[in-house]
N, C-alpha and C positions, 0 to 999 in steps of 0.2 A: 432642482435636481440638475447636476451638470452632465455634460455629454461624456466624460471620461470615466464616470463611476457608475455608469448605466449597466444594470444586470442583463445579460443576454435574455431575449424573449423566451427562449426554451427553458431557462432556469429561473425566471422571475415568478414571483407569486402574482396572485391576481390584484392584489392591492398595489403593488410596484407596477404592473402593466397599466392599471388605471391612472396611476400617479404620472406614469411616463406619457400616456395618451393624453392626459390633461396637459401636461407640459408641452407637448408636440403642438396640440390644438392652439394653445396660448401663444406659442412662438409663431405659429402659422398665421393666426389673426393679426398679430402685432406687424408682422412682415408685410402682409396684405395691405393693412392700413397705412404703412410707410411707403409703399409702392403707389397707393391711391393718393397720398398727399403729393408725391412727386408728380404723378400724372396730372393732377388737378392744377398744381402750380403751372407746369408747362401749358396746360390748356388756358389758364388764366392769363398768362403772358401773351399767347397768341391772340385770345379774345380782345385784350387790352390794346394790342397792336392793330387789330382789325377795326376795333371801334374807332381808334384814333384816325385811321385812314379814311373810314366812313365821314367822320367829321370834317376832315380836310376836303374830302369830295364835295360834301354839302355846302361848304363855304365857298369853294371854288365855283360851284354851280351857281350860287347866289351872285358872285361876281360876274359870272357869264350872263345871267339874267339881266343884271344891271347894264351891261355893255350892249346887250341886244336890245334893250329898251332905249338906251341912248342912240344906237344905231337907226332904229325906227324913228325917233325923234328927228335925228340929222336927215334921214331920207325924206320925211315929210317936210322938213324945212326947205327943201329944194323947190317945193310947190307952193307953201305957204310961209307966213312969217314965222320966225323960230319959236316965239312965244306962244304962238297959236298951235303949233304942231305939239309943243310940250304939254300945253292945256289939254289938247285933244287926248294924247296918250295917258295923261294923269287921270282924266274922267273915266277912260276906258278901263284903266287899272282899279280904280275905286268901284266902279260897276262890277267888274269880276270879283273883287273882294267881297262886296254886298251879297252878290248871288251865292258865293261859296258860304258865306256866314248864314244866310237863310236856308241852304240846303243842310248844312251841318246842324242848324237848330231843329230843323224837322226831323233829322235821323236821330238826334238825341231824345227828342220828345216823344218819340215812339218806342223808347226802350220799355219793354214789358215789365210789369211788376212781377215779383216771384209768385208763382202759383199758390194759392191759399192752402191746398192740401199738402203742398210739399213742406211749407212753413209749419203747418200743424204736425206733420209726421217727424220733422226734425225736432220740435220741441217735446214730442212724446219719446223720441230716441235719448234726447238729453235727460229728461226726467227718469227714464228706465236706467239710463247709464249711472245716474247718480242716486239710484236705489229709491226714488220717489215714486209714488203711485202716479200714473199718467193722469193729467187733468183732463176732464171730460170737456169743458167748455172754455178752453184757453183763449184768451183775446189775442188776436193777431194784429200787430201793429206794424 
């Protein structure tokens, strides 16, 4: 139904009013979806730029860390042979990496398995939702 052929609400029948309301609601929903698309596109662009800047910051931080390590080696080279200062810094870095790996492995290995009752409850919900009778003794894997 187009806007210029609409019957005034005071003269419209119930069927015409329902048709007009349906048309208005459809148009409103379409317009809201269009506005949401525009908002999401703008948010996506901002998010993309922000993520790119975080990537640049991370890369620059890595270069800064490498420069700091080189500075430490050069500072130690004032008191020791340059190769020895580089070796000491390398060993310290590998030790720190090893400690971080061990701590990370410990954290990952302590991740709890899902509670048995919750798994059984979810299986019963799925069975009920698919119109099957709940299984009494379902195996939990």
